[in-house]
C-alpha positions in Angstrom: 13.4 9.0 -22.7 12.6 7.6 -19.2 16.0 8.8 -18.0 15.4 12.3 -19.4 12.0 12.5 -17.7 13.5 11.5 -14.4 16.3 14.0 -14.7 13.8 16.8 -15.5 11.6 15.9 -12.6 14.5 15.9 -10.1 15.7 19.3 -11.5 12.3 21.0 -11.2 11.8 19.7 -7.7 15.1 21.1 -6.6 14.3 24.5 -8.0 10.6 24.9 -7.2 9.8 23.1 -4.0 10.8 23.7 -0.4 13.8 21.8 0.8 12.9 21.5 4.5 10.9 18.4 5.6 7.9 19.2 7.8 4.3 18.2 8.5 2.1 19.2 5.8 -1.6 18.8 5.0 -2.0 16.8 1.7 -4.3 18.7 -0.7 -4.8 16.2 -3.5 -5.3 12.6 -4.2 -6.7 9.7 -2.2 -5.1 11.0 1.0 -6.3 14.6 0.6 -6.8 16.1 4.0 -4.5 14.0 6.0 -1.3 15.4 7.6 2.1 13.8 7.1 5.8 14.6 7.3 6.6 15.5 3.7 10.1 15.8 2.3 9.7 17.1 -1.3 13.0 15.5 -2.2 11.3 12.1 -2.0 7.5 12.7 -1.5 6.4 15.3 -3.8 4.1 12.8 -5.6 2.4 12.0 -2.2 1.7 15.7 -1.7 0.5 16.5 -5.1 -1.7 13.5 -5.4 -0.1 11.4 -8.1 1.9 8.9 -6.1 1.3 5.6 -7.8 -1.4 7.2 -9.8 -1.8 4.0 -11.9 -3.8 2.4 -9.1 -5.7 5.4 -7.6 -8.9 4.7 -9.5 -8.8 1.1 -8.4 -8.3 2.1 -4.8 -11.2 4.5 -4.9 -13.4 1.9 -6.6 -12.6 -0.9 -4.1 -12.5 1.1 -0.9 -15.6 2.9 0.3 -17.3 3.9 3.6 -17.3 0.9 5.9 -14.6 -1.1 4.1 -12.4 -2.9 6.6 -8.8 -2.7 5.5 -5.3 -4.3 6.0 -2.2 -2.4 4.9 0.5 -5.0 4.5 3.7 -3.1 4.3 3.0 0.3 5.8 6.3 2.1 5.1 5.5 5.8 6.2 1.7 5.2 6.5 0.6 7.0 3.5 -1.7 4.3 2.3 -2.8 3.5 5.9 -4.1 7.1 6.2 -5.6 7.1 2.7 -7.5 3.8 3.5 -8.7 5.2 6.8 -9.9 8.3 5.1 -11.7 6.5 2.4 -13.3 3.9 4.6 -14.0 5.8 7.8 -12.9 2.6 9.6 -9.9 1.5 11.7 -7.1 0.2 9.5 -4.7 -2.5 10.6 -1.1 -1.8 9.3 1.8 -4.3 9.3 5.5 -3.4 9.2 8.6 -5.0 10.8 10.9 -1.9 10.5 11.4 0.2 13.7 12.2 3.2 11.5 9.0 2.8 9.5 7.0 2.2 12.7 8.5 5.4 14.3 7.6 7.5 11.2 4.0 6.0 11.1 3.4 6.8 14.7 4.5 10.4 14.2 2.2 10.7 11.1 -0.7 9.0 12.7 -0.5 11.3 15.7 -1.2 14.2 13.5 -4.5 12.7 12.3 -7.8 11.7 13.8 -8.1 8.3 12.1 -8.1 5.0 14.0 -5.1 2.9 13.2 -3.7 -0.4 14.7 0.0 -1.0 14.2 1.2 -4.6 14.0 5.0 -4.6 14.4 5.7 -7.7 12.4 6.4 -9.0 9.0 3.6 -10.9 7.2 4.4 -14.3 5.8 3.2 -17.9 5.4 3.6 -18.9 9.1 3.6 -17.4 12.5 7.1 -17.3 14.1 9.4 -14.9 15.8 8.8 -11.4 14.3 6.3 -12.7 11.8 2.5 -13.1 11.5 0.0 -14.2 9.0 -3.0 -12.5 7.6 -5.2 -15.4 8.9 -3.9 -14.8 12.4 -4.4 -11.1 12.2 -8.0 -11.7 10.9 -8.7 -13.8 14.0 -7.1 -11.2 16.3 -8.6 -8.0 14.8 -11.2 -8.4 12.0 -11.7 -10.1 8.7 -10.6 -7.6 6.0 -12.7 -6.5 3.0 -9.7 -5.0 1.3 -5.9 -5.8 1.5 -3.2 -3.5 0.0 0.1 -5.4 -0.1 3.6 -4.1 -0.8 6.3 -6.2 0.9 9.2 -6.2 -1.6 9.0 -9.7 -2.9 7.3 -11.5 0.1 3.8 -11.4 -1.5 3.6 -15.1 -2.2 4.4 -16.1 1.4 1.8 -13.5 2.6 -0.8 -15.0 0.3 0.0 -18.5 1.5 -0.7 -17.3 5.1 -4.1 -16.0 4.1 -5.8 -19.2 3.0 -8.8 -18.8 5.4 -9.3 -15.2 4.5 -9.1 -15.8 0.8 -11.3 -18.8 0.9 -14.0 -17.5 3.2 -14.0 -13.7 2.6 -12.2 -13.2 -0.7 -11.4 -9.6 -0.1 -10.5 -7.1 -2.7 -6.7 -6.9 -3.1 -4.1 -4.5 -4.6 -0.7 -6.2 -4.6 2.6 -4.6 -5.8 4.8 -7.3 -7.4 8.5 -7.0 -7.9 9.4 -9.6 -10.5 7.9 -11.8 -13.2 8.2 -15.0 -11.3 6.6 -13.4 -8.2 3.8 -12.1 -10.3 3.2 -15.4 -11.9 3.1 -17.2 -8.5 0.7 -14.7 -7.0 -1.6 -14.9 -10.0 -1.7 -18.7 -9.8 -2.6 -18.5 -6.1 -5.3 -15.9 -6.6 -6.9 -17.7 -9.5 -7.2 -20.8 -7.3 -9.5 -18.7 -5.0 -11.7 -17.4 -7.8 -10.0 -14.1 -8.6 -9.4 -12.7 -12.0 -6.2 -10.5 -11.5 -5.8 -7.4 -13.5 -2.2 -6.4 -14.1 -1.5 -2.7 -14.0 1.9 -1.6 -15.3 3.8 1.5 -14.3 2.9 4.6 -16.4 5.3 6.1 -18.8 4.3 9.7 -18.2 6.5 11.3 -15.4 7.7 7.8 -14.3 8.6 7.2 -10.7 12.1 6.0 -9.8 11.9 2.3 -8.9 14.8 0.1 -7.8 13.2 -3.2 -9.2 13.9 -3.9 -12.9 10.3 -5.3 -13.1 7.3 -4.2 -11.1 3.6 -3.6 -11.4 0.4 -4.3 -9.5 -2.2 -7.0 -9.4 -5.7 -5.7 -8.8 -8.2 -8.2 -7.7 -11.9 -7.6 -7.1 -13.4 -9.9 -4.6 -16.8 -10.1 -2.9 -18.5 -6.9 -1.9 -19.0 -6.5 1.9 
């Protein structure tokens, strides 16, 4: 059933949507109103407002005007811009990939939102090409909300956020990419007083995901 749904989605996109990537203003979803380079072959969900729809209500619930946000794992900057739009604040985004950084810069230049790019991976310790959430909090600001999607490095990132988790306890949405990873993240978060809610990928019009197991941990912390 899942395979048939994915095949139908790809077929419809190929017939109905433009094939040329270009900057487009997103009309729907948490990033409505922002402008990004959209390639409908890969980003139709971003444009139509149902990219990772499973966590959109949580995102809107946890991020409001004045919320200070970290986007750990920026990719093309979709969530960075969505967080900046929802919060009206400068967002700090982290990513080590030069390709992602270049794409983000191009997307951010088309918008009026304040964004600070940290060209580094996020982990448990500071070293060459790597920083921690605690270090970033001392350098920039203590976040009220952290979105995290770093392909299996979430445990290390949480280990490098001991001060922020203990002193601020921000809201978090963390994408996890394996059962062991999820369990380890939950253990860390519960030690800081969180009660993580697991959100599973939806079955209706499922997204193509390389990981055999993934989902999100949604954690409500202290209100600003």
